[in-house]
N, C-alpha and C positions, 0 to 999 in steps of 0.2 A: 610376496604376494600373499594377501588374505581372501578369506572367505564370508561372506554375508549373508544374513537370510531377509530380505523384504517383504515384508507383509502388505496382500492389498487384496480390496474385494473385488471380485472381477466385473462388479456390475458398474463401478467407479473408475477402475482402470486396470484391464486384464491383458495378460501376455499376449494376446491377440493385438491389443492395441499399441503393444510396443512394437511388436513384430509389423506391424504395419506403418507405424512411425519410423522404425529402424532405430532411433535416438530420441530419447525423453527426459526430461528433469523427472527426478525423485521429489515433489513438492507436496506442502501441506502434511508434513509432518510436524506433529505439535506435541510432542512427548521430549521431555527434557534429557532423559538419558539417551534415545535415539538421535536428538539431536545433537548432543555433545559427540556421539559417535561419528555419526556424519561430518560434521564440522573438525574434526579432530583426529580421527583414527582411519577412516574411509579414503583409500588413496587411487590414483589412475591406476586402471590394470588390475586393480581388485576385482573380483569375479563375485556374483551376487546370483545367489539362489532366489527365483521369483516364487513366494508362494501364496496360492489362493486362500480366503479363506471367508467365512459367511456365505458359504454357497453348499451344494449340493455335493461336490466332489473335491474336499479340500487337501492340500498337499501344493508339493514343488512341483510348478507347470514350466519351468523354465529358466535356462541362465542367462545372464548379461553379466557384461563388463562397465567398470567406471571410466569414464571419457574424458572426465575433467574434475579437479579438486572443487571442493563445496563451497559455495557463495549464497549471498542472502536471497532468500525465499522472495520472491517480486511480489507474492498474493498477501503479504503481511502487510504493504504498503496500499493497496486496494481496499477502500471501504466498499465496495460492491462483492468481495471475493469473501466466500464462507470461513477463508484461512486469514481474513485482518485482523490484525493485532495492532489496538490503537495504541500502545506504547512504543511502535517502530514509526522512525521518522523519515516520513519517503523524502524529505528536502536533502538531508545528509544520505541515506539510503543505510543509516544505520538501525539494524533490528536485531531480534534475538533469534531468528530462525533462518536456518540453512536449505539449500537444494542442491541435487548435483545430476549432471546428466548419467544417465546409462543408453546402452547400446546392447540390443539382443543378440545372442549368440547363437541360442537354437532353442527350439520349443520341445519340453518334456519328450514327447514321444518321437522325435528324432535326434536325440542327442545322441552321438557315440561315445563308446568308452567306458 
């Protein structure tokens, strides 16, 4: 098992949103190095530290676990999405970007151990 740090702005997607949804896809990643790690290195069972940035209190706010291997991010095929990539092919579902689902384990103030 490996450990990863996933950064998010809480006004876009917060640990509270993940807690409410229980499982959510980590989508919209548009950095090549991060994409390569999601696609090639992050595995089912790996744990993820959820890090809030661009907010009043930055830092790790919770822990999640990866529940499925990476697969193509569907937003890259949607022309109405801010994550649309015109180089992606919706007909073949071939694209450059990946997503993977994570599940919340705990919120930082409630973590034990």
